[in-house]
ZAFIPA-89250 format. One record per residue (C-alpha): residue number from 0; x, y, z. Coordinates in pm, 1 decimal. Layout:
<rs>
> NUM_X_Y_Z
...
</rs>
This chain:
<rs>
> 0_20264.4_3792.8_-16089.7
> 1_19944.6_3869.2_-15909.1
> 2_19745.7_3822.8_-16225.5
> 3_19541.9_3494.6_-16259.0
> 4_19539.8_3298.7_-16576.0
> 5_19220.4_3339.7_-16780.9
> 6_19124.1_2973.9_-16761.3
> 7_19153.8_2977.1_-16381.1
> 8_18930.2_3279.7_-16358.3
> 9_18659.5_3109.8_-16572.0
> 10_18675.9_2793.7_-16366.5
> 11_18633.5_2988.2_-16044.9
> 12_18330.1_3166.3_-16189.6
> 13_18173.7_2832.5_-16293.9
> 14_18237.7_2682.6_-15949.8
> 15_18058.2_2974.9_-15786.9
> 16_17751.1_2936.7_-16013.3
> 17_17741.0_2557.7_-15968.4
> 18_17548.5_2492.9_-16292.6
> 19_17555.5_2217.3_-16552.7
> 20_17649.4_2255.4_-16913.3
> 21_17406.8_2182.6_-17192.3
> 22_17607.8_1876.0_-17294.9
> 23_17585.5_1731.1_-16943.0
> 24_17208.4_1781.5_-16936.9
> 25_17169.2_1618.6_-17280.2
> 26_17372.5_1315.4_-17170.6
> 27_17151.2_1271.5_-16862.8
> 28_16834.3_1301.2_-17074.2
> 29_16960.3_1041.2_-17321.9
> 30_17042.9_798.9_-17039.1
> 31_16697.5_850.3_-16882.2
> 32_16533.5_793.7_-17219.8
> 33_16721.2_466.7_-17271.7
> 34_16632.6_338.2_-16924.6
> 35_16265.6_430.0_-16973.6
> 36_16247.3_262.3_-17312.8
> 37_16391.8_-59.3_-17170.5
> 38_16200.3_-74.7_-16840.6
> 39_15866.0_80.7_-16943.1
> 40_15727.4_-203.5_-17157.2
> 41_15817.5_-461.6_-16894.3
> 42_15634.4_-267.4_-16619.7
> 43_15326.8_-226.3_-16842.3
> 44_15332.2_-601.0_-16910.8
> 45_15327.9_-675.2_-16537.9
> 46_15036.7_-436.5_-16489.5
> 47_14833.5_-607.1_-16764.2
> 48_14906.9_-951.6_-16618.6
> 49_14802.3_-835.7_-16272.2
> 50_14471.8_-702.6_-16403.9
> 51_14398.5_-1026.4_-16588.0
> 52_14469.9_-1228.0_-16273.1
> 53_14245.3_-995.7_-16073.0
> 54_13960.6_-1059.6_-16318.1
> 55_14008.6_-1436.2_-16281.9
> 56_14002.1_-1414.1_-15902.8
> 57_13693.6_-1191.2_-15895.3
> 58_13503.9_-1413.3_-16139.5
> 59_13594.3_-1722.1_-15933.7
> 60_13456.3_-1543.7_-15626.0
> 61_13135.1_-1460.0_-15811.8
> 62_13103.0_-1821.5_-15925.2
> 63_13135.6_-1952.1_-15570.1
> 64_12880.5_-1697.9_-15446.5
> 65_12641.9_-1788.6_-15730.3
> 66_12667.4_-2155.0_-15632.4
> 67_12579.5_-2068.0_-15270.8
> 68_12286.2_-1861.2_-15398.5
> 69_12174.9_-2162.2_-15603.4
> 70_12192.3_-2392.0_-15299.6
> 71_11975.4_-2155.1_-15091.9
> 72_11726.3_-2038.7_-15354.4
> 73_11720.7_-2333.8_-15595.3
> 74_11803.6_-2121.8_-15899.6
> 75_12059.3_-1872.2_-16022.0
> 76_11974.1_-1500.1_-16027.1
> 77_11767.7_-1378.2_-16320.1
> 78_11901.7_-1119.3_-16561.4
> 79_11699.3_-846.6_-16386.9
> 80_11840.5_-947.8_-16047.0
> 81_12193.8_-981.6_-16185.0
> 82_12500.1_-1011.2_-15967.5
> 83_12347.5_-755.4_-15728.3
> 84_12132.6_-1040.1_-15588.1
> 85_12452.9_-1170.6_-15427.0
> 86_12490.2_-868.2_-15198.9
> 87_12137.8_-734.3_-15146.9
> 88_11781.8_-850.6_-15179.0
> 89_11598.1_-581.2_-15376.2
> 90_11284.6_-791.2_-15416.6
> 91_11166.5_-1075.3_-15196.5
> 92_11352.3_-1393.4_-15294.3
> 93_11234.8_-1700.2_-15100.9
> 94_11528.4_-1882.6_-14941.0
> 95_11773.9_-1592.0_-14986.3
> 96_12028.5_-1615.3_-14705.4
> 97_12283.1_-1358.0_-14819.1
> 98_12480.9_-1154.1_-14862.6
> 99_12697.5_-1403.9_-15045.6
> 100_12991.4_-1166.0_-15096.3
> 101_13177.7_-961.9_-14835.3
> 102_13159.5_-640.3_-15037.3
> 103_12862.1_-406.8_-14995.0
> 104_12829.6_-382.6_-15373.5
> 105_12953.1_-574.0_-15676.6
> 106_13301.7_-450.1_-15769.0
> 107_13387.7_-340.2_-16119.5
> 108_13666.5_-507.3_-16314.3
> 109_14020.2_-362.7_-16288.5
> 110_13947.1_-127.6_-16581.0
> 111_13644.3_19.9_-16402.8
> 112_13387.0_-154.6_-16624.9
> 113_13096.6_-344.7_-16463.0
> 114_13090.1_-721.3_-16508.8
> 115_12816.3_-859.3_-16732.2
> 116_12604.1_-1143.1_-16599.5
> 117_12402.3_-1358.0_-16834.7
> 118_12153.3_-1584.7_-16663.6
> 119_12150.0_-1954.4_-16741.0
> 120_12006.6_-2050.1_-17075.9
> 121_11852.4_-2381.4_-17175.9
> 122_12182.3_-2556.0_-17106.2
> 123_12172.6_-2430.9_-16743.8
> 124_12497.7_-2236.5_-16767.5
> 125_12542.8_-1874.0_-16659.3
> 126_12815.3_-1645.3_-16792.3
> 127_13015.0_-1372.5_-16621.2
> 128_13195.1_-1148.0_-16866.6
> 129_13453.4_-873.3_-16831.8
> 130_13501.0_-672.1_-17149.0
> 131_13817.2_-534.1_-16991.7
> 132_14032.1_-266.4_-17150.1
> 133_13865.5_-325.9_-17488.6
> 134_13532.9_-177.1_-17377.0
> 135_13427.8_112.8_-17599.9
> 136_13227.6_394.4_-17437.1
> 137_12896.7_263.4_-17576.4
> 138_12948.6_-95.9_-17454.3
> 139_13042.2_-414.3_-17630.6
> 140_13401.6_-492.8_-17712.0
> 141_13617.8_-799.4_-17693.9
> 142_13578.1_-1018.4_-17389.7
> 143_13887.7_-1010.5_-17173.1
> 144_13766.9_-1282.6_-16940.7
> 145_13474.0_-1519.2_-16939.8
> 146_13347.2_-1768.5_-16686.5
> 147_13069.3_-2019.2_-16711.2
> 148_12946.7_-2266.9_-16455.6
</rs>
């Protein structure tokens, strides 16, 4: 009568070890995989949208600063001066009353790539370009955002 049933003895041993069975672990992994596959693409979509909106906001800020530069100097920065002319005066520019941006240097786009500034052509329009996530290591790529005055 003092002898325990075999199944009771095994259950007591399992309770003392406190582990999970392989089946339990596999079920948890499958559930985590399903949740990740459903939520992951949506989160990545939000991240891409946020970066695109950030580019728009930064380019709008550059455009406003370029217009202030134009009002003070009477021209837009040259290609050699670039967007850096909005935050510091490397060479003497008559009428420069900057800095025109609050940052100490021109920020990069959300992908870490510098913005490209193309000075006004014969039509008088400048261009600010972000090549975005499509930028290959040697430059170029598809334009993710583009602003002209």
